[in-house]
N, C-alpha and C positions, 0 to 999 in steps of 0.2 A: 503493497501500501505504500503511493509516492505522498510524503512527505513537505508542504511546501510552505517556505518562509514569507510572512505578505509585510513591508513596510506601507503603516496608514495615520493618515491626516485625519484630522475632524474636527471639529467645532464641537463643544460638552453644552454647550446653552440647552438643548430639549432632550434631552437625555437624566435620565439616576445614574447615571456614572456609566463605564464598561461593561461592568461583569451581569448579567441579566440578574432582573428582580423582576418578584412579583408586584410593584408599585409604579412601575412606569414604566416607556422604552427605553435599552439599554443601546450601545453600542456592538457591546458582542451581537446582543437578540439584532440587531442588524445587521451585522454582518452574517451571522446564521442564514436567515430567510434569504440572502441575497447568495448566499452560495449554495444553498439544497434549490433555488430556481432557476440556476442555472445548468446545478450537476445530480440535480435528483437527487440528495440524498442529503441525513439531517445529519451535523457534524460539528464539533465543540471547537469552538477556535477560541485558542490558546493564548493568550497578552502577556505580554514582558511587565508589564505590571497595570494594577486595581484601581483607574484614575477616579475620583469620586465626580459626583454630580459639579456641571459644570466646570472642569477642568477637562482642557484642548489638549491635544497631543499633532507635533507637525512632525514625531517621525515611531509613534508606536509599531512594536513589532509584535507581532504571531504567527505561532506555526498551526496548522490545518494539515490532515491526513482525507487524501481521498480516493476513493475506490480502482479512478478510472488514469491512467497516464492526461497529462493535460499540455497545450504547448504555457510556457509560464505568460507572456503577453495572453493568450485566453483566457486567462487566471483572472489576471488584471481588467482585463475588456470587461468582460461578461461581469465578476460581480459590480464591477462598477456601475454599469447600466442597468444593475437590479437595484442597485442603490439608491438609483435616483430618485426621488429630488431631495433627498436623509440629504444635510450637511458631512460625508462618509467620503472619502474616498481612497481605493489603496492605490498607494504611488508606486508600487513593483509588486514581482510575484517571484521568486526565484525558491532553482530546487532547496530543499536543503539534508542532509544529511538523518538516515532514522532515531538517533540519537540525540540530535539539537531540539531543545528545548527551549522555547521565548522567553519564559521567562527564571527556569533557573543552571539555565548557560549563560547567563549575560553578568555579564566579568562587573560594567561601568551604567548604572544611568543617570543618564545629565536634565536637569532640568531648569526651565528659564524663571520669571516671578518679572511680572509687569505692572508696573508703577508708576501709575502718572499725575505727576505732581505739580498742579496746576491751580487756580480760583477757576476758571472759567468749565462750562460741565461738556460733560463727553457727547461728542456727533458719531465718528467713524470707529470710535470706539467702546461701543456701550458691551458689556456682553467679557471683552475681553480684556482691559485693566481693572488696576482696584483705582481712581479717583483720590486722591489724598491733597483738602486745598493750602493742606497748613505746607509750611516750608521746611524742606526737608538737608538734613545733613551728609548726604554721597560717601562723601569723606569717612566721616565717623562709623556712621556705618560699618562701610568696609571695613576700618580698623576693629570694628569692635568683630565684628564679623570672623576673624582670623583664630577667633577665643574661642570659639568651635572645633575648631580645624583637628583631625585628628579622632580618635579611639576610647569614647565616652558612653557615659549610662545616659540616655538622654529623655530619660523619665521626663524633664520637664515640659518638653516639647515633643510628646507623643499624647497622641489620645489614649481617651478612656475606652472606647471601645478597639482599640489594635488589639490583634490577633496575635502580636507577635510572641515565639519564646520568650524572646532575651531584650533589653531596651538599651541592650548595648549595638552599638554600630561605630565604623570610622569614617569620617567627614573627610574626602578630599581635598573639594575644593567649597567654597563660599563667597562668593566673590559680588560688591555690590556697586556699580560705574554706573554714574550717570551719564545721556545720551539728550542734550533738551532739556526736554519736559518731563523725560522719563528717566526713571530710575530701575536698571534693572539687577537682575539680585539672580546670579549663575550659582547653582551646586551641583555637586558631583559627587554620588555613591556609587559603591557596588549594591547598595539598597537602602532602604529608607524607613523607618518605624510609620506608623498610622498620622494622617496628620503635618508631617516632622518638616517640611517646609515651609508652608503653612504658618504652623508655630515660632518657629526664625524666625521666619522674614515679619510678624505680625510683632515680634520682642522686638526686633533691630528697626521698627518702627520708631520705636520710645528711643531710639537711641537720637535717629532720625531729630526726631522732635525736640531733645535736647531734655527727656524724661527722665531718661535714663544713660548713664554714666559705660563704659565698656563694663565694668566692673561691674556694677551692677548686674550685666547681663552674663558676666562667669558667676560671680553668685547663683544667679539662678537656676545655670545650668548642673553649678557642684550643689545645688539643696536635692534635686531632684525629686520636686514636688511641683506638678500637675499647673497647682493652684499657682506660681511661681512664675509663668504664663506672661510673656506681655498681655496677649490677646491671639489671636488664629484670625488672619487674614484672609478675606471670600475667597473663595473656588474660582473665578473668572480672571484673575490676573492670573492662574497656574498655569503652565505648559510643559509638556511631555517632549522632551526634543529632539534626543534621542538615545540609541540604547548600543553598548558597545558589551560585542561576543568574541 
């Protein structure tokens, strides 16, 4: 049974998240229905990351096993045909080794969080960025973010509903860069806890506003206490950018 690796882009706004759930449409469900429509079989599409409701993807990776050998361009184009007009697109389809697993074979995941730091309301980027009207010091945010790099107990930045067996994670990168009105937070690690990126961004916002110092952020991490998290940034500013294998 051939295995295919899919690279997927989507706008997470209308979905309950990546994973199939009982309370609404999911990206995983849309893909499964599209594959059933072209290939005539019901399959499970396994993704590299279970993005939450409202979270977007520029390079989500998934794998799927099909009973028949298909040309990879046909797989991509046929899935996309049956996805329309959903805001989900397969950017590429490739043959993968039988032991390739989109989730467990991943070596690093890269996320981007977009903040638009301006007084004016959003027009083009509604549901795609977090608008923060108060002035932010991106340099201070970046400096504080470096204290989170490395292997730590990230309980403070972990959802109470997180199902990970351990709060220990190794954060490889957390950068904050201003580009005009946009403040971009990039994060990379092999894996993240549930809500970890959004929790770190929300806490860094306190640094950018001058409410917290870098030492306050470091103390919040060391506390290993969810109540010490500054806030959880909204989902619509978060993007799964790419996955390394």
